[in-house]
PyMOL Python script that loads the backbone (N, CA, C, O; Angstrom):
from pymol import cmd

cmd.read_pdbstr("""\
ATOM      1  N   MET A   1      21.363 -14.313  -4.995  1.00  0.00           N
ATOM      2  CA  MET A   1      20.465 -13.453  -5.719  1.00  0.00           C
ATOM      3  C   MET A   1      19.454 -12.864  -4.736  1.00  0.00           C
ATOM      4  O   MET A   1      18.956 -13.546  -3.840  1.00  0.00           O
ATOM      5  N   LEU A   2      19.171 -11.588  -4.931  1.00  0.00           N
ATOM      6  CA  LEU A   2      18.216 -10.909  -4.063  1.00  0.00           C
ATOM      7  C   LEU A   2      16.856 -10.797  -4.737  1.00  0.00           C
ATOM      8  O   LEU A   2      16.752 -10.557  -5.940  1.00  0.00           O
ATOM      9  N   TYR A   3      15.816 -10.976  -3.926  1.00  0.00           N
ATOM     10  CA  TYR A   3      14.441 -10.884  -4.411  1.00  0.00           C
ATOM     11  C   TYR A   3      13.623 -10.082  -3.415  1.00  0.00           C
ATOM     12  O   TYR A   3      13.723 -10.285  -2.205  1.00  0.00           O
ATOM     13  N   LEU A   4      12.808  -9.166  -3.938  1.00  0.00           N
ATOM     14  CA  LEU A   4      11.804  -8.493  -3.134  1.00  0.00           C
ATOM     15  C   LEU A   4      10.514  -9.280  -3.300  1.00  0.00           C
ATOM     16  O   LEU A   4      10.056  -9.508  -4.419  1.00  0.00           O
ATOM     17  N   VAL A   5       9.935  -9.692  -2.189  1.00  0.00           N
ATOM     18  CA  VAL A   5       8.742 -10.528  -2.230  1.00  0.00           C
ATOM     19  C   VAL A   5       7.626  -9.857  -1.436  1.00  0.00           C
ATOM     20  O   VAL A   5       7.794  -9.518  -0.265  1.00  0.00           O
ATOM     21  N   SER A   6       6.500  -9.675  -2.087  1.00  0.00           N
ATOM     22  CA  SER A   6       5.299  -9.151  -1.434  1.00  0.00           C
ATOM     23  C   SER A   6       4.381 -10.332  -1.156  1.00  0.00           C
ATOM     24  O   SER A   6       4.059 -11.108  -2.056  1.00  0.00           O
ATOM     25  N   MET A   7       3.962 -10.460   0.102  1.00  0.00           N
ATOM     26  CA  MET A   7       3.081 -11.556   0.492  1.00  0.00           C
ATOM     27  C   MET A   7       1.851 -10.981   1.182  1.00  0.00           C
ATOM     28  O   MET A   7       1.959 -10.196   2.123  1.00  0.00           O
ATOM     29  N   ARG A   8       0.700 -11.379   0.705  1.00  0.00           N
ATOM     30  CA  ARG A   8      -0.570 -10.965   1.314  1.00  0.00           C
ATOM     31  C   ARG A   8      -1.326 -12.229   1.709  1.00  0.00           C
ATOM     32  O   ARG A   8      -1.599 -13.088   0.871  1.00  0.00           O
ATOM     33  N   VAL A   9      -1.660 -12.333   2.989  1.00  0.00           N
ATOM     34  CA  VAL A   9      -2.331 -13.518   3.521  1.00  0.00           C
ATOM     35  C   VAL A   9      -3.841 -13.300   3.482  1.00  0.00           C
ATOM     36  O   VAL A   9      -4.346 -12.248   3.874  1.00  0.00           O
ATOM     37  N   GLU A  10      -4.551 -14.327   2.997  1.00  0.00           N
ATOM     38  CA  GLU A  10      -6.009 -14.286   2.918  1.00  0.00           C
ATOM     39  C   GLU A  10      -6.569 -15.598   3.459  1.00  0.00           C
ATOM     40  O   GLU A  10      -6.914 -16.503   2.699  1.00  0.00           O
ATOM     41  N   LEU A  11      -6.650 -15.683   4.774  1.00  0.00           N
ATOM     42  CA  LEU A  11      -7.214 -16.882   5.399  1.00  0.00           C
ATOM     43  C   LEU A  11      -8.724 -16.906   5.186  1.00  0.00           C
ATOM     44  O   LEU A  11      -9.373 -15.862   5.240  1.00  0.00           O
ATOM     45  N   PRO A  12      -9.286 -18.084   4.944  1.00  0.00           N
ATOM     46  CA  PRO A  12     -10.744 -18.174   4.792  1.00  0.00           C
ATOM     47  C   PRO A  12     -11.446 -17.778   6.090  1.00  0.00           C
ATOM     48  O   PRO A  12     -10.999 -18.137   7.179  1.00  0.00           O
ATOM     49  N   SER A  13     -12.517 -17.056   5.969  1.00  0.00           N
ATOM     50  CA  SER A  13     -13.262 -16.645   7.165  1.00  0.00           C
ATOM     51  C   SER A  13     -13.864 -17.846   7.890  1.00  0.00           C
ATOM     52  O   SER A  13     -14.212 -17.748   9.067  1.00  0.00           O
ATOM     53  N   THR A  14     -13.989 -18.966   7.202  1.00  0.00           N
ATOM     54  CA  THR A  14     -14.555 -20.174   7.799  1.00  0.00           C
ATOM     55  C   THR A  14     -13.517 -21.036   8.528  1.00  0.00           C
ATOM     56  O   THR A  14     -13.865 -22.037   9.155  1.00  0.00           O
ATOM     57  N   MET A  15     -12.238 -20.639   8.442  1.00  0.00           N
ATOM     58  CA  MET A  15     -11.195 -21.437   9.101  1.00  0.00           C
ATOM     59  C   MET A  15     -11.331 -21.287  10.616  1.00  0.00           C
ATOM     60  O   MET A  15     -11.392 -20.167  11.121  1.00  0.00           O
ATOM     61  N   PRO A  16     -11.378 -22.398  11.340  1.00  0.00           N
ATOM     62  CA  PRO A  16     -11.440 -22.319  12.803  1.00  0.00           C
ATOM     63  C   PRO A  16     -10.215 -21.595  13.366  1.00  0.00           C
ATOM     64  O   PRO A  16      -9.107 -21.736  12.848  1.00  0.00           O
ATOM     65  N   GLU A  17     -10.426 -20.826  14.423  1.00  0.00           N
ATOM     66  CA  GLU A  17      -9.353 -20.029  15.020  1.00  0.00           C
ATOM     67  C   GLU A  17      -8.181 -20.892  15.463  1.00  0.00           C
ATOM     68  O   GLU A  17      -7.025 -20.508  15.290  1.00  0.00           O
ATOM     69  N   GLU A  18      -8.474 -22.062  16.037  1.00  0.00           N
ATOM     70  CA  GLU A  18      -7.397 -22.955  16.489  1.00  0.00           C
ATOM     71  C   GLU A  18      -6.511 -23.391  15.323  1.00  0.00           C
ATOM     72  O   GLU A  18      -5.288 -23.435  15.452  1.00  0.00           O
ATOM     73  N   GLN A  19      -7.124 -23.711  14.194  1.00  0.00           N
ATOM     74  CA  GLN A  19      -6.364 -24.105  13.010  1.00  0.00           C
ATOM     75  C   GLN A  19      -5.516 -22.938  12.506  1.00  0.00           C
ATOM     76  O   GLN A  19      -4.346 -23.114  12.170  1.00  0.00           O
ATOM     77  N   ALA A  20      -6.106 -21.758  12.456  1.00  0.00           N
ATOM     78  CA  ALA A  20      -5.376 -20.571  12.008  1.00  0.00           C
ATOM     79  C   ALA A  20      -4.190 -20.294  12.923  1.00  0.00           C
ATOM     80  O   ALA A  20      -3.100 -19.986  12.442  1.00  0.00           O
ATOM     81  N   ASN A  21      -4.385 -20.397  14.217  1.00  0.00           N
ATOM     82  CA  ASN A  21      -3.305 -20.144  15.170  1.00  0.00           C
ATOM     83  C   ASN A  21      -2.176 -21.163  15.029  1.00  0.00           C
ATOM     84  O   ASN A  21      -1.006 -20.805  15.163  1.00  0.00           O
ATOM     85  N   LEU A  22      -2.504 -22.416  14.764  1.00  0.00           N
ATOM     86  CA  LEU A  22      -1.497 -23.451  14.563  1.00  0.00           C
ATOM     87  C   LEU A  22      -0.668 -23.161  13.309  1.00  0.00           C
ATOM     88  O   LEU A  22       0.559 -23.257  13.337  1.00  0.00           O
ATOM     89  N   ILE A  23      -1.334 -22.810  12.224  1.00  0.00           N
ATOM     90  CA  ILE A  23      -0.624 -22.489  10.974  1.00  0.00           C
ATOM     91  C   ILE A  23       0.278 -21.274  11.177  1.00  0.00           C
ATOM     92  O   ILE A  23       1.414 -21.259  10.703  1.00  0.00           O
ATOM     93  N   LYS A  24      -0.219 -20.261  11.874  1.00  0.00           N
ATOM     94  CA  LYS A  24       0.568 -19.050  12.122  1.00  0.00           C
ATOM     95  C   LYS A  24       1.809 -19.358  12.964  1.00  0.00           C
ATOM     96  O   LYS A  24       2.877 -18.800  12.714  1.00  0.00           O
ATOM     97  N   ALA A  25       1.677 -20.233  13.950  1.00  0.00           N
ATOM     98  CA  ALA A  25       2.821 -20.608  14.782  1.00  0.00           C
ATOM     99  C   ALA A  25       3.873 -21.350  13.957  1.00  0.00           C
ATOM    100  O   ALA A  25       5.069 -21.108  14.116  1.00  0.00           O
ATOM    101  N   LYS A  26       3.433 -22.247  13.081  1.00  0.00           N
ATOM    102  CA  LYS A  26       4.363 -22.962  12.203  1.00  0.00           C
ATOM    103  C   LYS A  26       5.049 -21.984  11.246  1.00  0.00           C
ATOM    104  O   LYS A  26       6.247 -22.091  10.985  1.00  0.00           O
ATOM    105  N   GLU A  27       4.274 -21.034  10.732  1.00  0.00           N
ATOM    106  CA  GLU A  27       4.806 -20.019   9.825  1.00  0.00           C
ATOM    107  C   GLU A  27       5.901 -19.196  10.513  1.00  0.00           C
ATOM    108  O   GLU A  27       6.961 -18.957   9.935  1.00  0.00           O
ATOM    109  N   LYS A  28       5.641 -18.774  11.731  1.00  0.00           N
ATOM    110  CA  LYS A  28       6.613 -17.972  12.479  1.00  0.00           C
ATOM    111  C   LYS A  28       7.918 -18.739  12.683  1.00  0.00           C
ATOM    112  O   LYS A  28       8.999 -18.189  12.474  1.00  0.00           O
ATOM    113  N   ALA A  29       7.822 -19.997  13.087  1.00  0.00           N
ATOM    114  CA  ALA A  29       9.023 -20.812  13.314  1.00  0.00           C
ATOM    115  C   ALA A  29       9.810 -20.990  12.012  1.00  0.00           C
ATOM    116  O   ALA A  29      11.035 -20.868  12.006  1.00  0.00           O
ATOM    117  N   TYR A  30       9.113 -21.275  10.918  1.00  0.00           N
ATOM    118  CA  TYR A  30       9.751 -21.470   9.608  1.00  0.00           C
ATOM    119  C   TYR A  30      10.439 -20.181   9.170  1.00  0.00           C
ATOM    120  O   TYR A  30      11.583 -20.212   8.716  1.00  0.00           O
ATOM    121  N   ALA A  31       9.747 -19.045   9.303  1.00  0.00           N
ATOM    122  CA  ALA A  31      10.315 -17.760   8.892  1.00  0.00           C
ATOM    123  C   ALA A  31      11.540 -17.405   9.734  1.00  0.00           C
ATOM    124  O   ALA A  31      12.534 -16.910   9.203  1.00  0.00           O
ATOM    125  N   GLN A  32      11.475 -17.652  11.024  1.00  0.00           N
ATOM    126  CA  GLN A  32      12.609 -17.326  11.879  1.00  0.00           C
ATOM    127  C   GLN A  32      13.811 -18.223  11.591  1.00  0.00           C
ATOM    128  O   GLN A  32      14.950 -17.764  11.673  1.00  0.00           O
ATOM    129  N   ASP A  33      13.580 -19.484  11.257  1.00  0.00           N
ATOM    130  CA  ASP A  33      14.670 -20.378  10.870  1.00  0.00           C
ATOM    131  C   ASP A  33      15.355 -19.860   9.603  1.00  0.00           C
ATOM    132  O   ASP A  33      16.582 -19.862   9.509  1.00  0.00           O
ATOM    133  N   LEU A  34      14.556 -19.417   8.632  1.00  0.00           N
ATOM    134  CA  LEU A  34      15.119 -18.879   7.390  1.00  0.00           C
ATOM    135  C   LEU A  34      15.883 -17.585   7.643  1.00  0.00           C
ATOM    136  O   LEU A  34      16.902 -17.328   7.001  1.00  0.00           O
ATOM    137  N   GLN A  35      15.392 -16.767   8.580  1.00  0.00           N
ATOM    138  CA  GLN A  35      16.107 -15.539   8.918  1.00  0.00           C
ATOM    139  C   GLN A  35      17.443 -15.857   9.583  1.00  0.00           C
ATOM    140  O   GLN A  35      18.463 -15.248   9.258  1.00  0.00           O
ATOM    141  N   ARG A  36      17.437 -16.794  10.496  1.00  0.00           N
ATOM    142  CA  ARG A  36      18.688 -17.189  11.167  1.00  0.00           C
ATOM    143  C   ARG A  36      19.703 -17.744  10.170  1.00  0.00           C
ATOM    144  O   ARG A  36      20.909 -17.573  10.345  1.00  0.00           O
ATOM    145  N   ALA A  37      19.211 -18.407   9.126  1.00  0.00           N
ATOM    146  CA  ALA A  37      20.096 -18.983   8.103  1.00  0.00           C
ATOM    147  C   ALA A  37      20.590 -17.925   7.113  1.00  0.00           C
ATOM    148  O   ALA A  37      21.433 -18.218   6.265  1.00  0.00           O
ATOM    149  N   GLY A  38      20.071 -16.697   7.216  1.00  0.00           N
ATOM    150  CA  GLY A  38      20.507 -15.623   6.327  1.00  0.00           C
ATOM    151  C   GLY A  38      19.806 -15.602   4.987  1.00  0.00           C
ATOM    152  O   GLY A  38      20.180 -14.816   4.116  1.00  0.00           O
ATOM    153  N   LEU A  39      18.801 -16.441   4.792  1.00  0.00           N
ATOM    154  CA  LEU A  39      18.089 -16.501   3.519  1.00  0.00           C
ATOM    155  C   LEU A  39      16.966 -15.459   3.437  1.00  0.00           C
ATOM    156  O   LEU A  39      16.710 -14.892   2.374  1.00  0.00           O
ATOM    157  N   TRP A  40      16.298 -15.214   4.576  1.00  0.00           N
ATOM    158  CA  TRP A  40      15.225 -14.218   4.648  1.00  0.00           C
ATOM    159  C   TRP A  40      15.851 -13.004   5.329  1.00  0.00           C
ATOM    160  O   TRP A  40      15.861 -12.896   6.555  1.00  0.00           O
ATOM    161  N   ARG A  41      16.380 -12.084   4.497  1.00  0.00           N
ATOM    162  CA  ARG A  41      17.204 -10.988   5.003  1.00  0.00           C
ATOM    163  C   ARG A  41      16.414  -9.888   5.702  1.00  0.00           C
ATOM    164  O   ARG A  41      16.869  -9.347   6.710  1.00  0.00           O
ATOM    165  N   HIS A  42      15.243  -9.555   5.183  1.00  0.00           N
ATOM    166  CA  HIS A  42      14.427  -8.489   5.765  1.00  0.00           C
ATOM    167  C   HIS A  42      12.959  -8.910   5.736  1.00  0.00           C
ATOM    168  O   HIS A  42      12.504  -9.574   4.805  1.00  0.00           O
ATOM    169  N   LEU A  43      12.239  -8.512   6.769  1.00  0.00           N
ATOM    170  CA  LEU A  43      10.810  -8.822   6.874  1.00  0.00           C
ATOM    171  C   LEU A  43      10.112  -7.591   7.438  1.00  0.00           C
ATOM    172  O   LEU A  43      10.337  -7.202   8.584  1.00  0.00           O
ATOM    173  N   TRP A  44       9.260  -6.987   6.614  1.00  0.00           N
ATOM    174  CA  TRP A  44       8.571  -5.759   7.000  1.00  0.00           C
ATOM    175  C   TRP A  44       7.073  -5.934   6.867  1.00  0.00           C
ATOM    176  O   TRP A  44       6.587  -6.379   5.827  1.00  0.00           O
ATOM    177  N   ARG A  45       6.339  -5.589   7.909  1.00  0.00           N
ATOM    178  CA  ARG A  45       4.878  -5.632   7.890  1.00  0.00           C
ATOM    179  C   ARG A  45       4.341  -4.427   7.122  1.00  0.00           C
ATOM    180  O   ARG A  45       4.904  -3.334   7.187  1.00  0.00           O
ATOM    181  N   VAL A  46       3.247  -4.639   6.396  1.00  0.00           N
ATOM    182  CA  VAL A  46       2.531  -3.554   5.744  1.00  0.00           C
ATOM    183  C   VAL A  46       1.464  -3.081   6.730  1.00  0.00           C
ATOM    184  O   VAL A  46       0.605  -3.858   7.145  1.00  0.00           O
ATOM    185  N   VAL A  47       1.524  -1.817   7.098  1.00  0.00           N
ATOM    186  CA  VAL A  47       0.617  -1.264   8.103  1.00  0.00           C
ATOM    187  C   VAL A  47      -0.833  -1.413   7.651  1.00  0.00           C
ATOM    188  O   VAL A  47      -1.188  -1.065   6.525  1.00  0.00           O
ATOM    189  N   GLY A  48      -1.656  -1.933   8.546  1.00  0.00           N
ATOM    190  CA  GLY A  48      -3.077  -2.049   8.300  1.00  0.00           C
ATOM    191  C   GLY A  48      -3.493  -3.224   7.437  1.00  0.00           C
ATOM    192  O   GLY A  48      -4.664  -3.336   7.073  1.00  0.00           O
ATOM    193  N   GLN A  49      -2.550  -4.109   7.098  1.00  0.00           N
ATOM    194  CA  GLN A  49      -2.866  -5.263   6.261  1.00  0.00           C
ATOM    195  C   GLN A  49      -2.233  -6.510   6.855  1.00  0.00           C
ATOM    196  O   GLN A  49      -1.282  -6.423   7.632  1.00  0.00           O
ATOM    197  N   TYR A  50      -2.761  -7.666   6.488  1.00  0.00           N
ATOM    198  CA  TYR A  50      -2.099  -8.928   6.834  1.00  0.00           C
ATOM    199  C   TYR A  50      -1.192  -9.241   5.656  1.00  0.00           C
ATOM    200  O   TYR A  50      -1.465 -10.126   4.846  1.00  0.00           O
ATOM    201  N   ALA A  51      -0.094  -8.478   5.588  1.00  0.00           N
ATOM    202  CA  ALA A  51       0.798  -8.544   4.428  1.00  0.00           C
ATOM    203  C   ALA A  51       2.199  -8.116   4.849  1.00  0.00           C
ATOM    204  O   ALA A  51       2.383  -7.474   5.883  1.00  0.00           O
ATOM    205  N   ASN A  52       3.182  -8.485   4.030  1.00  0.00           N
ATOM    206  CA  ASN A  52       4.554  -8.060   4.295  1.00  0.00           C
ATOM    207  C   ASN A  52       5.322  -7.872   3.001  1.00  0.00           C
ATOM    208  O   ASN A  52       4.933  -8.359   1.939  1.00  0.00           O
ATOM    209  N   TYR A  53       6.419  -7.154   3.124  1.00  0.00           N
ATOM    210  CA  TYR A  53       7.444  -7.079   2.090  1.00  0.00           C
ATOM    211  C   TYR A  53       8.686  -7.700   2.690  1.00  0.00           C
ATOM    212  O   TYR A  53       9.058  -7.401   3.824  1.00  0.00           O
ATOM    213  N   SER A  54       9.321  -8.559   1.929  1.00  0.00           N
ATOM    214  CA  SER A  54      10.497  -9.261   2.411  1.00  0.00           C
ATOM    215  C   SER A  54      11.589  -9.234   1.358  1.00  0.00           C
ATOM    216  O   SER A  54      11.319  -9.115   0.163  1.00  0.00           O
ATOM    217  N   VAL A  55      12.829  -9.345   1.821  1.00  0.00           N
ATOM    218  CA  VAL A  55      13.968  -9.499   0.921  1.00  0.00           C
ATOM    219  C   VAL A  55      14.603 -10.848   1.224  1.00  0.00           C
ATOM    220  O   VAL A  55      14.972 -11.140   2.362  1.00  0.00           O
ATOM    221  N   PHE A  56      14.722 -11.656   0.188  1.00  0.00           N
ATOM    222  CA  PHE A  56      15.366 -12.965   0.285  1.00  0.00           C
ATOM    223  C   PHE A  56      16.696 -12.936  -0.447  1.00  0.00           C
ATOM    224  O   PHE A  56      16.827 -12.286  -1.485  1.00  0.00           O
ATOM    225  N   ASP A  57      17.674 -13.635   0.089  1.00  0.00           N
ATOM    226  CA  ASP A  57      18.987 -13.780  -0.542  1.00  0.00           C
ATOM    227  C   ASP A  57      19.209 -15.278  -0.729  1.00  0.00           C
ATOM    228  O   ASP A  57      19.662 -15.971   0.183  1.00  0.00           O
ATOM    229  N   VAL A  58      18.882 -15.765  -1.926  1.00  0.00           N
ATOM    230  CA  VAL A  58      18.907 -17.203  -2.194  1.00  0.00           C
ATOM    231  C   VAL A  58      19.681 -17.501  -3.476  1.00  0.00           C
ATOM    232  O   VAL A  58      20.063 -16.585  -4.204  1.00  0.00           O
ATOM    233  N   GLN A  59      19.906 -18.768  -3.745  1.00  0.00           N
ATOM    234  CA  GLN A  59      20.751 -19.199  -4.853  1.00  0.00           C
ATOM    235  C   GLN A  59      20.125 -19.008  -6.224  1.00  0.00           C
ATOM    236  O   GLN A  59      20.830 -18.719  -7.191  1.00  0.00           O
ATOM    237  N   SER A  60      18.805 -19.165  -6.321  1.00  0.00           N
ATOM    238  CA  SER A  60      18.186 -19.189  -7.646  1.00  0.00           C
ATOM    239  C   SER A  60      16.679 -19.000  -7.542  1.00  0.00           C
ATOM    240  O   SER A  60      16.111 -18.988  -6.450  1.00  0.00           O
ATOM    241  N   ASN A  61      16.046 -18.851  -8.701  1.00  0.00           N
ATOM    242  CA  ASN A  61      14.581 -18.794  -8.764  1.00  0.00           C
ATOM    243  C   ASN A  61      13.973 -20.050  -8.154  1.00  0.00           C
ATOM    244  O   ASN A  61      13.016 -19.979  -7.383  1.00  0.00           O
ATOM    245  N   ASP A  62      14.535 -21.191  -8.505  1.00  0.00           N
ATOM    246  CA  ASP A  62      14.015 -22.459  -7.996  1.00  0.00           C
ATOM    247  C   ASP A  62      14.135 -22.553  -6.478  1.00  0.00           C
ATOM    248  O   ASP A  62      13.237 -23.055  -5.802  1.00  0.00           O
ATOM    249  N   HIS A  63      15.270 -22.058  -5.948  1.00  0.00           N
ATOM    250  CA  HIS A  63      15.475 -22.085  -4.498  1.00  0.00           C
ATOM    251  C   HIS A  63      14.420 -21.212  -3.807  1.00  0.00           C
ATOM    252  O   HIS A  63      13.845 -21.614  -2.795  1.00  0.00           O
ATOM    253  N   LEU A  64      14.168 -20.020  -4.356  1.00  0.00           N
ATOM    254  CA  LEU A  64      13.141 -19.152  -3.773  1.00  0.00           C
ATOM    255  C   LEU A  64      11.770 -19.819  -3.840  1.00  0.00           C
ATOM    256  O   LEU A  64      11.004 -19.771  -2.877  1.00  0.00           O
ATOM    257  N   HIS A  65      11.464 -20.434  -4.969  1.00  0.00           N
ATOM    258  CA  HIS A  65      10.170 -21.108  -5.099  1.00  0.00           C
ATOM    259  C   HIS A  65      10.026 -22.212  -4.055  1.00  0.00           C
ATOM    260  O   HIS A  65       8.961 -22.376  -3.460  1.00  0.00           O
ATOM    261  N   GLN A  66      11.085 -22.957  -3.839  1.00  0.00           N
ATOM    262  CA  GLN A  66      11.065 -24.026  -2.832  1.00  0.00           C
ATOM    263  C   GLN A  66      10.781 -23.452  -1.446  1.00  0.00           C
ATOM    264  O   GLN A  66       9.975 -24.003  -0.696  1.00  0.00           O
ATOM    265  N   ILE A  67      11.438 -22.353  -1.109  1.00  0.00           N
ATOM    266  CA  ILE A  67      11.242 -21.721   0.194  1.00  0.00           C
ATOM    267  C   ILE A  67       9.813 -21.209   0.335  1.00  0.00           C
ATOM    268  O   ILE A  67       9.148 -21.479   1.335  1.00  0.00           O
ATOM    269  N   LEU A  68       9.344 -20.473  -0.664  1.00  0.00           N
ATOM    270  CA  LEU A  68       8.008 -19.880  -0.580  1.00  0.00           C
ATOM    271  C   LEU A  68       6.914 -20.942  -0.543  1.00  0.00           C
ATOM    272  O   LEU A  68       5.952 -20.820   0.215  1.00  0.00           O
ATOM    273  N   SER A  69       7.059 -21.974  -1.355  1.00  0.00           N
ATOM    274  CA  SER A  69       6.027 -23.015  -1.372  1.00  0.00           C
ATOM    275  C   SER A  69       6.045 -23.851  -0.095  1.00  0.00           C
ATOM    276  O   SER A  69       5.090 -24.575   0.187  1.00  0.00           O
ATOM    277  N   GLY A  70       7.129 -23.755   0.679  1.00  0.00           N
ATOM    278  CA  GLY A  70       7.210 -24.442   1.963  1.00  0.00           C
ATOM    279  C   GLY A  70       6.582 -23.672   3.113  1.00  0.00           C
ATOM    280  O   GLY A  70       6.448 -24.201   4.217  1.00  0.00           O
ATOM    281  N   LEU A  71       6.194 -22.416   2.860  1.00  0.00           N
ATOM    282  CA  LEU A  71       5.554 -21.627   3.909  1.00  0.00           C
ATOM    283  C   LEU A  71       4.221 -22.262   4.298  1.00  0.00           C
ATOM    284  O   LEU A  71       3.419 -22.566   3.415  1.00  0.00           O
ATOM    285  N   PRO A  72       3.961 -22.470   5.576  1.00  0.00           N
ATOM    286  CA  PRO A  72       2.684 -23.046   5.991  1.00  0.00           C
ATOM    287  C   PRO A  72       1.475 -22.234   5.516  1.00  0.00           C
ATOM    288  O   PRO A  72       0.407 -22.799   5.280  1.00  0.00           O
ATOM    289  N   LEU A  73       1.632 -20.927   5.374  1.00  0.00           N
ATOM    290  CA  LEU A  73       0.537 -20.086   4.905  1.00  0.00           C
ATOM    291  C   LEU A  73       0.486 -19.975   3.376  1.00  0.00           C
ATOM    292  O   LEU A  73      -0.384 -19.286   2.843  1.00  0.00           O
ATOM    293  N   PHE A  74       1.394 -20.636   2.671  1.00  0.00           N
ATOM    294  CA  PHE A  74       1.473 -20.529   1.209  1.00  0.00           C
ATOM    295  C   PHE A  74       0.128 -20.731   0.503  1.00  0.00           C
ATOM    296  O   PHE A  74      -0.189 -19.971  -0.411  1.00  0.00           O
ATOM    297  N   PRO A  75      -0.672 -21.728   0.895  1.00  0.00           N
ATOM    298  CA  PRO A  75      -1.953 -21.917   0.191  1.00  0.00           C
ATOM    299  C   PRO A  75      -2.916 -20.737   0.336  1.00  0.00           C
ATOM    300  O   PRO A  75      -3.891 -20.631  -0.409  1.00  0.00           O
ATOM    301  N   TYR A  76      -2.639 -19.855   1.293  1.00  0.00           N
ATOM    302  CA  TYR A  76      -3.544 -18.739   1.573  1.00  0.00           C
ATOM    303  C   TYR A  76      -2.912 -17.390   1.218  1.00  0.00           C
ATOM    304  O   TYR A  76      -3.371 -16.346   1.682  1.00  0.00           O
ATOM    305  N   MET A  77      -1.862 -17.412   0.398  1.00  0.00           N
ATOM    306  CA  MET A  77      -1.128 -16.186   0.091  1.00  0.00           C
ATOM    307  C   MET A  77      -1.247 -15.785  -1.371  1.00  0.00           C
ATOM    308  O   MET A  77      -1.385 -16.619  -2.265  1.00  0.00           O
ATOM    309  N   ARG A  78      -1.189 -14.480  -1.576  1.00  0.00           N
ATOM    310  CA  ARG A  78      -0.942 -13.909  -2.900  1.00  0.00           C
ATOM    311  C   ARG A  78       0.479 -13.387  -2.835  1.00  0.00           C
ATOM    312  O   ARG A  78       0.801 -12.548  -1.993  1.00  0.00           O
ATOM    313  N   ILE A  79       1.329 -13.881  -3.721  1.00  0.00           N
ATOM    314  CA  ILE A  79       2.754 -13.554  -3.674  1.00  0.00           C
ATOM    315  C   ILE A  79       3.174 -12.913  -4.987  1.00  0.00           C
ATOM    316  O   ILE A  79       2.799 -13.369  -6.067  1.00  0.00           O
ATOM    317  N   GLU A  80       3.955 -11.854  -4.876  1.00  0.00           N
ATOM    318  CA  GLU A  80       4.576 -11.223  -6.036  1.00  0.00           C
ATOM    319  C   GLU A  80       6.078 -11.170  -5.790  1.00  0.00           C
ATOM    320  O   GLU A  80       6.523 -10.772  -4.714  1.00  0.00           O
ATOM    321  N   VAL A  81       6.857 -11.573  -6.791  1.00  0.00           N
ATOM    322  CA  VAL A  81       8.305 -11.636  -6.672  1.00  0.00           C
ATOM    323  C   VAL A  81       8.941 -10.681  -7.671  1.00  0.00           C
ATOM    324  O   VAL A  81       8.578 -10.656  -8.848  1.00  0.00           O
ATOM    325  N   THR A  82       9.904  -9.890  -7.176  1.00  0.00           N
ATOM    326  CA  THR A  82      10.656  -8.978  -8.028  1.00  0.00           C
ATOM    327  C   THR A  82      12.142  -9.261  -7.840  1.00  0.00           C
ATOM    328  O   THR A  82      12.675  -9.024  -6.756  1.00  0.00           O
ATOM    329  N   PRO A  83      12.834  -9.771  -8.883  1.00  0.00           N
ATOM    330  CA  PRO A  83      14.283  -9.952  -8.766  1.00  0.00           C
ATOM    331  C   PRO A  83      14.970  -8.584  -8.664  1.00  0.00           C
ATOM    332  O   PRO A  83      14.563  -7.629  -9.325  1.00  0.00           O
ATOM    333  N   LEU A  84      15.996  -8.501  -7.846  1.00  0.00           N
ATOM    334  CA  LEU A  84      16.694  -7.240  -7.625  1.00  0.00           C
ATOM    335  C   LEU A  84      18.115  -7.304  -8.177  1.00  0.00           C
ATOM    336  O   LEU A  84      18.756  -8.355  -8.172  1.00  0.00           O
ATOM    337  N   ALA A  85      18.590  -6.157  -8.652  1.00  0.00           N
ATOM    338  CA  ALA A  85      19.978  -6.022  -9.126  1.00  0.00           C
ATOM    339  C   ALA A  85      20.568  -4.771  -8.478  1.00  0.00           C
ATOM    340  O   ALA A  85      19.833  -3.868  -8.077  1.00  0.00           O
ATOM    341  N   ALA A  86      21.872  -4.724  -8.380  1.00  0.00           N
ATOM    342  CA  ALA A  86      22.551  -3.564  -7.796  1.00  0.00           C
ATOM    343  C   ALA A  86      22.268  -2.330  -8.626  1.00  0.00           C
ATOM    344  O   ALA A  86      22.233  -2.390  -9.855  1.00  0.00           O
ATOM    345  N   HIS A  87      22.065  -1.206  -7.945  1.00  0.00           N
ATOM    346  CA  HIS A  87      21.826   0.070  -8.621  1.00  0.00           C
ATOM    347  C   HIS A  87      23.154   0.807  -8.759  1.00  0.00           C
ATOM    348  O   HIS A  87      23.920   0.854  -7.797  1.00  0.00           O
ATOM    349  N   PRO A  88      23.451   1.377  -9.911  1.00  0.00           N
ATOM    350  CA  PRO A  88      24.757   2.026 -10.100  1.00  0.00           C
ATOM    351  C   PRO A  88      24.980   3.247  -9.214  1.00  0.00           C
ATOM    352  O   PRO A  88      26.124   3.662  -9.031  1.00  0.00           O
ATOM    353  N   SER A  89      23.928   3.831  -8.661  1.00  0.00           N
ATOM    354  CA  SER A  89      24.090   5.005  -7.782  1.00  0.00           C
ATOM    355  C   SER A  89      24.134   4.650  -6.306  1.00  0.00           C
ATOM    356  O   SER A  89      24.334   5.530  -5.469  1.00  0.00           O
ATOM    357  N   ALA A  90      23.951   3.373  -5.969  1.00  0.00           N
ATOM    358  CA  ALA A  90      23.949   2.947  -4.571  1.00  0.00           C
ATOM    359  C   ALA A  90      25.354   3.013  -3.996  1.00  0.00           C
ATOM    360  O   ALA A  90      26.328   2.689  -4.676  1.00  0.00           O
ATOM    361  N   LEU A  91      25.454   3.436  -2.734  1.00  0.00           N
ATOM    362  CA  LEU A  91      26.757   3.463  -2.047  1.00  0.00           C
ATOM    363  C   LEU A  91      27.115   2.091  -1.527  1.00  0.00           C
ATOM    364  O   LEU A  91      28.174   1.917  -0.922  1.00  0.00           O
TER     365      LEU A  91
END
""", "prot")
cmd.dss("prot")
cmd.show_as("cartoon", "prot")
cmd.util.cbc("prot")
cmd.orient("prot")
């Protein structure tokens, strides 16, 4: 199943830089592992924001929830999920 996921990161301004950098490094490794596994199909940055649009190809709603809640930055994110279906005019 394909899902379009919008993620906006909102780190607290009081978070120490070292802590933020550690979380970001863990996030990058986790995201790249998911991309290599074919689950995180596309990852696009939103210009001028600490945000992205991503396409996930996973087994179910529960599987996507498990992946998203495992993101190291999850506690600091606003996430919107849109399930996708094939369009009849798509080639």
